[in-house]
LOLO-376756 format. One record per atom (N, C-alpha, C): x, y, z; atom name. Coordinates in steps of 0.001 Angstrom, whole numbers, m for minus. Layout:
<site <X; Y; Z>; 'CA'>,
...
***
This chain:
<site <809; m1164; m78>; 'N'>,
<site <293; 210; m46>; 'CA'>,
<site <874; 1354; m161>; 'C'>,
<site <352; 2268; m875>; 'N'>,
<site <1099; 3497; m955>; 'CA'>,
<site <526; 4687; m123>; 'C'>,
<site <1522; 4938; 869>; 'N'>,
<site <780; 6248; 1427>; 'CA'>,
<site <1516; 7859; 373>; 'C'>,
<site <268; 8629; 799>; 'N'>,
<site <626; 10050; 80>; 'CA'>,
<site <895; 10811; 1266>; 'C'>,
<site <1154; 12207; 751>; 'N'>,
<site <1191; 13041; 1803>; 'CA'>,
<site <m317; 13933; 1550>; 'C'>,
<site <m585; 14326; 2568>; 'N'>,
<site <m1971; 15550; 2486>; 'CA'>,
<site <m1727; 16439; 1392>; 'C'>,
<site <m2879; 16776; 846>; 'N'>,
<site <m2830; 17985; m260>; 'CA'>,
<site <m3973; 18943; 261>; 'C'>,
<site <m4034; 20305; 54>; 'N'>,
<site <m4878; 21121; 559>; 'CA'>,
<site <m5794; 21305; m575>; 'C'>,
<site <m6952; 21630; 192>; 'N'>,
<site <m8502; 21745; m213>; 'CA'>,
<site <m9260; 22458; 147>; 'C'>,
<site <m9560; 23202; m625>; 'N'>,
<site <m10758; 24678; m61>; 'CA'>,
<site <m11767; 24334; 243>; 'C'>,
<site <m12316; 25019; 1009>; 'N'>,
<site <m13416; 25303; 1699>; 'CA'>,
<site <m13927; 26371; 1897>; 'C'>,
<site <m15621; 26824; 1624>; 'N'>,
<site <m15585; 28250; 2432>; 'CA'>,
<site <m16779; 27705; 3468>; 'C'>,
<site <m16581; 28173; 4298>; 'N'>,
<site <m17688; 28146; 5903>; 'CA'>,
<site <m17735; 29337; 6358>; 'C'>,
<site <m19386; 29313; 6048>; 'N'>,
<site <m20055; 30502; 6338>; 'CA'>,
<site <m19424; 31765; 5834>; 'C'>,
<site <m19071; 31348; 4697>; 'N'>,
<site <m18632; 32945; 3907>; 'CA'>,
<site <m17068; 33032; 3963>; 'C'>,
<site <m16394; 32308; 4540>; 'N'>,
<site <m14820; 32385; 5044>; 'CA'>,
<site <m14160; 31271; 4055>; 'C'>,
<site <m13110; 31839; 3234>; 'N'>,
<site <m12474; 30685; 2614>; 'CA'>,
<site <m11445; 30293; 3422>; 'C'>,
<site <m11135; 29166; 3476>; 'N'>,
<site <m10478; 28454; 4193>; 'CA'>,
<site <m9751; 27341; 3565>; 'C'>,
<site <m8374; 26092; 3955>; 'N'>,
<site <m8215; 25205; 3128>; 'CA'>,
<site <m7697; 24383; 4361>; 'C'>,
<site <m8105; 22865; 3912>; 'N'>,
<site <m7240; 21876; 4893>; 'CA'>,
<site <m6541; 20895; 4155>; 'C'>,
<site <m5691; 20475; 4707>; 'N'>,
<site <m4543; 19274; 3946>; 'CA'>,
<site <m5061; 18103; 4665>; 'C'>,
<site <m5839; 17369; 3442>; 'N'>,
<site <m6285; 16300; 3736>; 'CA'>,
<site <m5570; 15114; 3042>; 'C'>,
<site <m5574; 13977; 3131>; 'N'>,
<site <m4868; 12901; 2331>; 'CA'>,
<site <m5993; 12555; 1224>; 'C'>,
<site <m5710; 12101; 49>; 'N'>,
<site <m6826; 11561; m702>; 'CA'>,
<site <m7974; 10810; m611>; 'C'>,
<site <m7729; 10021; 440>; 'N'>,
<site <m8328; 8996; 875>; 'CA'>,
<site <m9488; 9620; 1867>; 'C'>,
<site <m9090; 10251; 2412>; 'N'>,
<site <m10074; 11278; 3573>; 'CA'>,
<site <m10383; 12233; 2864>; 'C'>,
<site <m10124; 13041; 1973>; 'N'>,
<site <m11396; 13844; 926>; 'CA'>,
<site <m12146; 13363; 171>; 'C'>,
<site <m11517; 11690; m187>; 'N'>,
<site <m12603; 11415; m835>; 'CA'>,
<site <m14059; 10755; m30>; 'C'>,
<site <m13272; 10273; 1109>; 'N'>,
<site <m14531; 9650; 2043>; 'CA'>,
<site <m15442; 11012; 2257>; 'C'>,
<site <m14671; 12322; 2633>; 'N'>,
<site <m15435; 13485; 2850>; 'CA'>,
<site <m16436; 13950; 2031>; 'C'>,
<site <m16019; 13712; 453>; 'N'>,
<site <m16955; 14221; m724>; 'CA'>,
<site <m18345; 13005; m853>; 'C'>,
<site <m17751; 11755; m709>; 'N'>,
<site <m18844; 10833; m596>; 'CA'>,
<site <m19987; 10771; 472>; 'C'>,
<site <m19381; 11400; 1596>; 'N'>,
<site <m20400; 11370; 2552>; 'CA'>,
<site <m21205; 12905; 2589>; 'C'>,
<site <m20490; 13877; 1749>; 'N'>,
<site <m21699; 14988; 1529>; 'CA'>,
<site <m22596; 14264; 658>; 'C'>,
<site <m21830; 13920; m681>; 'N'>,
<site <m23092; 12972; m1390>; 'CA'>,
<site <m24136; 12674; m510>; 'C'>,
<site <m23720; 11588; m32>; 'N'>,
<site <m24906; 10393; 843>; 'CA'>,
<site <m25792; 11014; 1626>; 'C'>,
<site <m25110; 12476; 2055>; 'N'>,
<site <m26053; 13084; 3076>; 'CA'>,
<site <m27106; 14030; 2618>; 'C'>,
<site <m26695; 14437; 1082>; 'N'>,
<site <m27486; 15232; 521>; 'CA'>,
<site <m26698; 16938; 667>; 'C'>,
<site <m25533; 17148; 1055>; 'N'>,
<site <m24997; 17913; 1508>; 'CA'>,
<site <m23745; 18405; 525>; 'C'>,
<site <m23526; 20112; 456>; 'N'>,
<site <m22397; 19948; m129>; 'CA'>,
<site <m21236; 19956; 903>; 'C'>,
<site <m20138; 19828; m11>; 'N'>,
<site <m19011; 19919; 926>; 'CA'>,
<site <m18582; 21236; 2100>; 'C'>,
<site <m18979; 22252; 1424>; 'N'>,
<site <m19331; 23457; 2391>; 'CA'>,
<site <m19816; 23477; 3496>; 'C'>,
<site <m21327; 22793; 3396>; 'N'>,
<site <m21749; 22751; 4363>; 'CA'>,
<site <m21741; 21674; 5468>; 'C'>,
<site <m21133; 20635; 4653>; 'N'>,
<site <m20621; 19350; 5702>; 'CA'>,
<site <m19394; 20102; 6550>; 'C'>,
<site <m18566; 21020; 5740>; 'N'>,
<site <m17326; 21285; 6518>; 'CA'>,
<site <m17722; 22702; 7476>; 'C'>,
<site <m19009; 22944; 7304>; 'N'>,
<site <m19104; 24129; 8555>; 'CA'>,
<site <m19784; 23678; 9253>; 'C'>,
<site <m20668; 22259; 9418>; 'N'>,
<site <m21056; 21507; 10648>; 'CA'>,
<site <m19947; 20725; 11247>; 'C'>,
<site <m18932; 20500; 10348>; 'N'>,
<site <m18218; 19587; 11340>; 'CA'>,
<site <m17197; 20876; 12170>; 'C'>,
<site <m16615; 21792; 11464>; 'N'>,
<site <m16100; 22857; 12400>; 'CA'>,
<site <m17161; 23618; 13202>; 'C'>,
<site <m18477; 24039; 12709>; 'N'>,
<site <m19249; 23934; 14557>; 'CA'>,
<site <m19004; 23304; 15602>; 'C'>,
<site <m19052; 21614; 15288>; 'N'>,
<site <m19131; 20783; 16309>; 'CA'>,
<site <m17887; 20179; 17031>; 'C'>,
<site <m16750; 20948; 16386>; 'N'>,
<site <m15219; 20358; 16793>; 'CA'>,
<site <m14784; 21267; 17956>; 'C'>,
<site <m14001; 20463; 18907>; 'N'>,
<site <m13353; 21632; 19624>; 'CA'>,
<site <m12441; 22241; 19742>; 'C'>,
<site <m12087; 23369; 20368>; 'N'>,
<site <m11414; 23974; 20364>; 'CA'>,
<site <m9643; 23816; 20301>; 'C'>,
<site <m9871; 22483; 20598>; 'N'>,
<site <m8513; 21791; 20890>; 'CA'>,
<site <m8083; 20975; 19656>; 'C'>,
<site <m8936; 20739; 18475>; 'N'>,
<site <m8928; 20265; 17595>; 'CA'>,
<site <m8990; 20606; 16127>; 'C'>,
<site <m8288; 20656; 15463>; 'N'>,
<site <m8161; 21530; 14126>; 'CA'>,
<site <m9196; 20763; 12970>; 'C'>,
<site <m9262; 21916; 12057>; 'N'>,
<site <m10276; 21023; 11259>; 'CA'>,
<site <m10103; 20237; 10211>; 'C'>,
<site <m8725; 19943; 9843>; 'N'>,
<site <m8255; 18564; 9365>; 'CA'>,
<site <m8333; 17620; 10211>; 'C'>,
<site <m8008; 17701; 11162>; 'N'>,
<site <m8285; 16187; 12269>; 'CA'>,
<site <m9738; 16182; 12642>; 'C'>,
<site <m10529; 17141; 12314>; 'N'>,
<site <m11839; 16954; 12786>; 'CA'>,
<site <m12578; 16360; 11622>; 'C'>,
<site <m12092; 16834; 10604>; 'N'>,
<site <m12718; 15899; 9242>; 'CA'>,
<site <m12092; 14602; 9411>; 'C'>,
<site <m11145; 14206; 9328>; 'N'>,
<site <m10455; 13143; 9620>; 'CA'>,
<site <m11364; 12200; 10479>; 'C'>,
<site <m11578; 12583; 11507>; 'N'>,
<site <m12389; 11873; 12811>; 'CA'>,
<site <m13821; 11600; 12447>; 'C'>,
<site <m14180; 12731; 11380>; 'N'>,
<site <m15938; 12564; 11272>; 'CA'>,
<site <m15610; 11779; 10480>; 'C'>,
<site <m14902; 11525; 9280>; 'N'>,
<site <m15149; 10334; 8244>; 'CA'>,
<site <m14952; 9080; 8892>; 'C'>,
<site <m13579; 8772; 9560>; 'N'>,
<site <m13697; 7628; 10288>; 'CA'>,
<site <m14535; 7099; 10703>; 'C'>,
<site <m15532; 8028; 11674>; 'N'>,
<site <m16505; 7594; 12614>; 'CA'>,
<site <m17643; 7458; 11998>; 'C'>,
<site <m17848; 8168; 10748>; 'N'>,
<site <m19348; 7818; 9797>; 'CA'>,
<site <m19062; 6334; 9287>; 'C'>,
<site <m17958; 5847; 8570>; 'N'>,
<site <m17539; 5077; 7966>; 'CA'>,
<site <m17729; 3881; 8909>; 'C'>,
<site <m17383; 4088; 10432>; 'N'>,
<site <m17368; 2798; 11207>; 'CA'>,
<site <m18870; 3031; 11620>; 'C'>,
<site <m19724; 3676; 11570>; 'N'>,
<site <m20909; 3404; 12210>; 'CA'>,
<site <m21806; 2981; 10574>; 'C'>,
<site <m21446; 3001; 9791>; 'N'>,
<site <m22055; 2246; 8728>; 'CA'>,
<site <m21810; 823; 8439>; 'C'>,
<site <m20660; 777; 8866>; 'N'>,
<site <m20227; m1032; 8759>; 'CA'>,
<site <m20945; m1698; 10523>; 'C'>,
<site <m21170; m1013; 11305>; 'N'>,
<site <m22282; m1727; 12343>; 'CA'>,
<site <m23790; m2079; 12230>; 'C'>,
***
């Protein structure tokens, strides 16, 4: 299995442009979840941003969200 460096991806959260560095697998999972939930990437990103703690960066929060979403799907 090959592992790649995270790449920057742009999001607009509540009118504010930002970027997150994510591995392609997490970005693909994030996109798939947004599609499955009928949301835009920006809306899902804003939801995750609102729910994350102050000690958790946005990229980490997205990774954890993706991980837990897929984990819940397998149960």
